[in-house]
C-alpha atoms as one frame of an Amber mdcrd trajectory, in Angstrom:
protein
   5.303   0.665   8.715   6.304   3.086  11.436   7.861   2.449  14.841   4.846
   3.959  16.587   2.368   1.494  15.119   0.737  -1.494  16.766   1.861  -3.767
  13.926   5.493  -2.854  14.520   5.323  -2.930  18.318   3.262  -6.083  18.739
   4.258  -8.220  15.738   7.222  -7.107  13.672   9.716  -6.106  16.386   9.109
  -9.049  18.760   9.318 -11.473  15.827  12.577 -10.041  14.484  14.161  -9.923
  17.946  13.236 -13.563  18.591  14.588 -14.727  15.223  17.752 -12.666  15.708
  18.404 -14.299  19.098  17.950 -17.789  17.614  19.832 -17.104  14.375  23.484
 -18.215  13.981  25.845 -15.239  13.910  26.952 -15.871  10.346  23.336 -15.520
   9.154  22.366 -12.419  11.141  23.185  -9.921   8.395  20.966 -11.860   5.994
  18.155 -11.933   8.563  18.372  -8.184   9.161  18.437  -7.548   5.414  15.280
  -9.638   4.916  13.558  -7.953   7.869  14.531  -4.496   6.605  13.191  -5.188
   3.112   9.917  -6.418   4.623   9.768  -3.289   6.799  10.277  -1.032   3.764
   7.943  -3.031   1.522   5.129  -2.704   4.051   4.648   0.913   3.007   6.124
   1.150  -0.506   6.907  -2.216  -2.125   7.425  -0.770  -5.605  10.258   1.481
  -4.428  12.363  -1.349  -3.058  13.818  -1.491  -6.569  15.074   2.101  -6.247
  16.771   1.396  -2.931  18.281  -1.866  -4.147  19.566  -0.198  -7.322  21.229
   2.488  -5.191  22.702  -0.256  -3.003  24.115  -2.388  -5.829  25.251   0.732
  -7.705  27.404   2.000  -4.849  28.535  -1.473  -3.843  29.966  -1.824  -7.369
  31.401   1.704  -7.276  33.178   0.937  -3.999  34.666  -2.242  -5.442  35.848
  -0.418  -8.580  37.412   2.414  -6.558  39.233  -0.168  -4.437  40.358  -1.938
  -7.617  41.806   1.264  -9.100  43.408   2.072  -5.747  45.170  -1.291  -5.759
  46.265  -0.673  -9.386  47.539   2.804  -8.427  45.226   4.434 -10.973  44.029
   7.769  -9.486  42.246   8.821 -12.699  40.116   5.676 -12.652  39.228   6.322
  -9.003  38.132   9.869  -9.815  35.910   8.770 -12.679  34.168   6.159 -10.538
  33.704   8.678  -7.719  32.203  11.134 -10.198  29.884   8.394 -11.467  28.788
   7.566  -7.901  28.073  11.158  -6.889  26.322  11.960 -10.177  24.263   8.772
  -9.990  23.141   9.319  -6.399  22.291  12.967  -6.943  20.551  12.031 -10.183
  18.307   9.520  -8.409  17.503  12.074  -5.724  16.837  14.782  -8.324  14.477
  12.686 -10.460  12.268  11.553  -7.592  12.415  14.616  -5.358  12.903  17.716
  -7.487  11.790  17.103 -11.089   8.102  17.905 -10.571   9.005  20.861  -8.373
  11.174  22.394 -11.113   8.668  21.581 -13.851   5.877  23.146 -11.806   7.989
  26.235 -11.122   8.788  26.574 -14.834   5.134  26.210 -15.756   4.219  28.886
 -13.236   6.858  31.329 -14.513   6.300  30.813 -18.243   2.658  29.663 -18.436
   3.931  26.458 -20.036   2.029  23.198 -19.868   4.860  20.747 -19.285   3.480
  17.483 -17.934   4.619  16.539 -14.439   6.068  13.078 -13.870   3.813  12.436
 -10.872   6.391  10.263  -9.123   5.785   9.567  -5.455   8.767  10.312  -3.231
  10.322   7.044  -1.998  10.388   7.078   1.800  13.843   7.705   3.224  15.511
   8.375  -0.145  17.302  11.486   1.147  18.848   9.458   3.962  19.965   6.303
   2.196  21.370   8.127  -0.855  23.507  10.257   1.468  24.696   7.112   3.268
  25.696   5.254   0.113  27.309   8.353  -1.387  29.375   8.949   1.761  30.511
   5.304   1.581  32.025   5.664  -1.894  33.628   8.991  -0.956  35.215   7.415
   2.128  36.486   4.467   0.065  37.961   6.972  -2.391  39.659   8.827   0.461
  41.076   5.567   1.825  39.214   5.932   5.123  37.544   2.508   4.711  38.088
  -0.580   2.614  35.415  -1.502   0.102  32.941  -4.029   1.473  33.217  -7.268
  -0.525  30.104  -8.923   0.874  27.029  -7.635  -0.959  24.632  -8.931   1.715
  26.549  -7.108   4.459  26.569  -3.881   2.450  22.872  -4.168   1.564  22.083
  -4.750   5.231  24.016  -1.586   6.140  22.059   0.509   3.610  18.609  -0.917
   4.336  18.908  -1.443   8.118  15.353  -0.730   9.253  16.100   1.114  12.547
  17.557   4.092  10.686  16.432   3.549   7.090  13.490   5.927   7.023  14.616
   9.042   8.921  18.177   8.546  10.108  20.370   9.225  11.885  22.654   9.288
   8.849  25.064   6.471   9.738  28.293   6.632   7.764  29.847   3.285   6.975
  33.208   4.109   8.508  31.616   4.400  11.958  30.084   0.926  11.951  32.416
  -0.951   9.596  33.540  -3.369  12.314  29.994  -3.848  13.601  28.784  -4.822
  10.124  31.323  -7.640  10.130  31.016  -8.770  13.755  28.998  -7.583  16.727
  27.862  -8.847  20.082  24.655  -8.068  21.963  25.265  -8.008  25.706  22.241
  -8.243  28.052  22.969  -4.851  29.592  23.193  -3.203  26.151  19.967  -4.908
  25.057  18.081  -3.624  28.111  19.553  -0.143  27.651  18.527  -0.192  23.993
  14.979  -1.234  24.845  14.697   1.535  27.415  16.041   4.081  24.915  13.501
   2.853  22.347  10.608   3.228  24.792  11.673   6.737  25.784  11.700   7.677
  22.118   8.282   6.095  21.637   6.928   8.203  24.500   8.418  11.361  23.002
   6.670  10.635  19.738   3.272   9.366  20.884   2.710  11.189  24.179   4.375
  14.523  23.357   4.793  15.098  19.605   1.406  13.768  18.542  -0.474  16.058
  20.940   1.437  19.091  19.695   0.809  17.985  16.135  -2.921  18.045  16.730
  -2.703  21.550  18.208  -0.577  22.786  15.294  -3.040  21.317  12.788  -5.954
  22.980  14.585  -4.296  26.402  14.618  -2.618  26.372  11.192  -5.763  25.006
   9.550  -7.981  27.793  10.887  -9.055  30.860   8.925  -5.946  33.054   8.830
  -8.088  36.181   8.643  -9.341  35.435  12.158  -5.909  34.748  13.624  -4.763
  36.458  16.772  -1.189  37.140  17.730  -1.525  34.926  20.815  -2.951  32.053
  18.776  -0.255  32.340  16.103   2.533  32.172  18.681   0.883  29.203  20.374
   0.785  27.381  17.036   4.424  28.191  16.334   5.479  26.957  19.780   3.394
  23.804  19.286   5.171  23.025  16.004   8.526  23.795  17.614   7.875  21.121
  20.224   6.247  18.733  17.749   9.187  18.597  15.367  11.697  18.205  18.212
   9.916  15.401  20.032   8.909  13.759  16.744  12.393  13.692  15.244  14.432
  13.228  18.420  11.955  10.535  19.472  12.516   8.715  16.171  16.281   9.051
  16.615  16.048   7.651  20.157  14.049   4.702  18.854  16.542   4.118  16.022
  19.536   4.247  18.379  17.800   1.968  20.868  16.888  -0.551  18.173  20.458
  -0.457  16.920  21.704  -1.311  20.405  19.360  -4.296  20.572  20.982  -5.664
  17.413  24.547  -4.847  18.472  25.067  -1.539  16.633  26.234   1.792  18.064
  24.614   4.568  16.071  25.745   8.193  16.471  23.698  10.631  18.525  21.512
  12.965  16.497  20.336  15.477  19.133  21.970  17.104  22.136  19.220  19.195
  23.769  19.180  21.823  20.990  16.600  24.050  22.679  19.132  24.784  25.425
  21.278  26.590  22.844  21.914  30.288  23.437  22.531  31.140  19.781  21.883
  29.754  16.310  25.435  28.476  15.835  25.159  26.367  18.968  21.662  25.222
  17.994  22.936  23.713  14.751  25.688  21.892  16.601  22.969  20.176  18.624
  20.152  19.624  16.092  20.225  16.805  13.490  23.906  16.341  14.261  24.565
  13.649  11.661  23.205  15.788   8.805  25.306  18.744   9.925  28.390  16.537
  10.094  27.639  15.138   6.625  27.436  18.586   5.030  30.491  19.742   6.938
  32.650  16.796   5.875  31.480  16.370   2.293  30.552  19.931   1.243  31.811
  22.670   3.591  35.386  21.430   4.092  35.930  20.436   0.420  34.787  23.947
  -0.563  37.524  25.366   1.671  35.720  25.669   5.012  37.165  28.569   7.001
  40.691  28.159   5.638  40.516  30.720   2.822  39.455  33.898   4.530  36.239
  35.296   5.956  34.531  36.115   2.660  35.121  32.602   1.316  33.864  31.109
   4.595  30.669  33.157   4.353  30.147  31.994   0.761  30.689  28.395   1.820
  28.143  28.736   4.617  25.670  30.205   2.161  26.090  27.244  -0.229  25.844
  24.667   2.559  22.680  26.147   4.009  20.887  26.557   0.709  21.667  22.882
   0.039  20.530  21.971   3.569  17.223  23.710   2.997  16.666  22.092  -0.398
  17.624  18.673   1.020  14.653  18.898   3.366  12.102  19.307   0.628  11.202
  20.340  -2.911   9.497  23.603  -2.038  10.605  27.215  -2.041   9.889  27.619
   1.670  12.701  25.126   2.412  15.119  27.160   0.293  13.967  30.281   2.176
  14.445  28.414   5.461  18.016  27.521   4.478  18.703  31.122   3.425  17.207
  32.379   6.699  19.617  30.331   8.797  22.535  31.072   6.468  22.053  34.798
   7.100  21.758  34.296  10.874  24.874  32.115  11.031  26.883  34.518   8.892
  25.852  37.494  11.047  26.788  35.561  14.192  30.207  34.604  12.834  30.939
  38.116  11.603  30.245  39.989  14.853  27.157  38.927  16.835  28.744  36.044
  18.773  31.368  38.449  20.141  28.697  40.970  21.075  26.568  38.306  22.767
  29.360  37.539  25.252  28.268  40.716  27.088  24.607  39.678  27.187  23.059
  38.038  30.196  22.076  34.383  29.815  18.353  35.190  29.760  18.692  37.512
  26.756  20.878  34.997  24.929  18.219  32.325  25.371  15.459  34.763  24.380
  17.336  35.664  21.198  17.949  32.029  20.308  14.398  30.825  20.959  12.823
  33.728  19.069  14.679  33.011  15.837  14.383  29.237  16.205  10.580  29.403
  16.578  10.343  31.847  13.686  12.457  29.504  11.558  10.157  26.558  12.228
   7.181  28.529  10.936   9.034  29.106   7.646   9.839  25.389   7.601   6.267
  24.261   8.283   4.196  26.485   5.974   4.904  25.748   2.307   2.503  28.216
   0.687   4.080  31.683   0.627   0.728  33.431   0.898  -0.193  31.484   4.020
   3.320  31.936   5.368   3.131  35.701   4.969  -0.274  35.811   6.688   0.960
  33.641   9.546   4.077  35.756  10.118   1.972  38.921  10.066  -0.298  37.426
  12.708   2.719  36.582  14.869   3.744  40.226  14.849   0.248  41.593  15.445
  -0.353  42.759  11.867  -2.887  40.150  10.778  -5.798  40.808  13.091  -6.366
  40.979  16.831  -3.687  40.515  19.465  -5.875  38.149  21.481  -9.242  36.462
  21.135 -11.416  33.898  22.878 -10.056  31.005  20.802  -6.471  31.814  21.762
  -7.461  32.221  25.414  -9.183  28.826  25.396  -6.214  27.093  23.735  -3.634
  28.661  26.050  -5.746  27.771  29.066  -5.906  24.118  27.947  -2.263  23.715
  26.978  -0.115  26.007  29.134   0.708  23.329  31.718   1.491  20.713  29.058
   3.773  23.229  27.324   5.691  23.704  30.587   6.166  19.923  30.812   7.453
  19.852  27.231   9.799  22.765  27.873  11.249  20.923  30.867  11.446  17.605
  28.963  13.414  19.239  26.150  16.227  20.187  28.546  18.682  18.329  30.760
  16.575  19.165  33.817  15.297  15.632  34.360  18.828  14.253  34.035  20.048
  16.652  36.708  17.257  15.477  39.008  18.193  11.849  38.300  21.844  12.519
  39.167  20.889  14.255  42.413  18.687  11.324  43.433  21.452   8.904  42.537
  24.029  10.817  44.590  21.624  10.840  47.523  20.970   7.102  47.303  24.640
   6.236  46.877  25.935   8.530  49.589  26.687   5.555  51.838  30.129   4.058
  51.250  29.602   0.329  51.927  29.547  -1.677  48.724  26.184  -3.267  49.457
  24.592   0.181  49.730  25.947   1.178  46.329  24.670  -2.055  44.822  21.227
  -1.640  46.409  21.067   1.974  45.269  21.861   1.033  41.682  19.277  -1.725
  41.753  16.643   0.670  43.059  17.413   3.226  40.357  17.292   0.541  37.687
  13.933  -0.689  38.983  12.487   2.842  39.048  13.721   3.620  35.537  12.377
   0.301  34.232   9.011   1.009  35.851   9.012   4.477  34.279   9.707   3.096
  30.778   6.979   0.471  31.270   4.490   3.220  32.121   5.606   5.117  29.006
   4.954   1.998  26.922   1.478   1.522  28.413   0.584   5.183  27.879   1.837
   5.057  24.294  -0.067   1.879  23.516  -3.214   3.381  24.992  -2.938   6.431
  22.742  -2.149   4.310  19.674  -5.157   2.088  20.284  -7.328   5.201  20.366
  -6.130   5.947  16.828  -4.683   9.398  17.466  -2.638  11.548  15.054   0.562
   9.573  14.321   2.650  10.555  11.245   6.426  11.011  11.379   7.332  14.473
  10.056  10.726  13.498   8.642   9.338  10.607   6.561   8.566  13.088   3.787
  12.185  14.161   3.491
């Protein structure tokens, strides 16, 4: 089940919200756990066992670490932490990377090792990172071990962020797991945030996904440079509006149930360099790797050469985390090199550049990076990159002209929607409406803005439902990670 499906929007979500409102507070964690298991089982019932094993495994590890902490036994704590990390990485390795490594070995040695053929459990990369961070934080003494198994299982399996994040570390919502309150204003705000995310996904991302499929699925020998760049730009917008839309929906759903999830995007396409881009894109994953890999390796505290090595390790792991394919490792290496070059000298040099050239530099390498991310076959990737630089065929053809003519205006809308521009317009309108000082004018102005925003989100919902009913392209890109 996905958020942008009619089953979820018309049946599952209204039913869960109604039951949650009627349910006694002491039973709400159990209700959310049951709803989350149903949500997960809708797509992959057989892999509930994997998620529940991971949940019980790290629940027990947290309790044992707390036990050894109370007994002042640091060696016992370390052994349990090692068991937790090894177990979580082992689960991830078996399901996500075993066939990839076996296939690579067969290709290199002409062996005939049989692949396991295991399907990748949806969301496994996200919930294993969440449970692993929980045991690490208990080990560090940053949180107390959760004694209530139902509460912990609800935290792990919570359906708003189970499938594709954001990665919600336990220490940030520890109090909310135990007790939370849903105020009417927060509920309305959460619903509006959910609908905005739904619009991003259905109205924006899906249309770009169709264009990317059309271009990337064409005969590469007939590619033009203009068509290749249009496809790359389409995927750049698709992955942003797809993933940030999902994150908006997850955060909005969390608000409706009384949770405050961390932000996952901060207008990354406004970034002027790659370093700033990765502070704004998939924020919770970046924070996870920073706190649990980069800093423990030494961060920037042990000299420049050690910092560069640490960045290299983190970004290779980041690439591999996204998928069991060599293009993801190349993608991680690509950004590792860019970030290292920026930290060594380029950021200082860029201070003398004009803003336009900074943005041009950033967007060029970001778009190029998404092509490496999207195309898994190295032969196709090489052909696509050649086409982008005018080495794969013509610079322009009738197909590219037709596609640009059909999509140029929509691309401008997407470019504007991926920035803070609409928020600046909203603030200007608000200042204009609230310019009068009498209290009643302020109140009326706020009411008018609220009405307009509510009407806007309603129109987004209607447009999204219309497109979903038509059965348009509708997968979530990050489900496969």
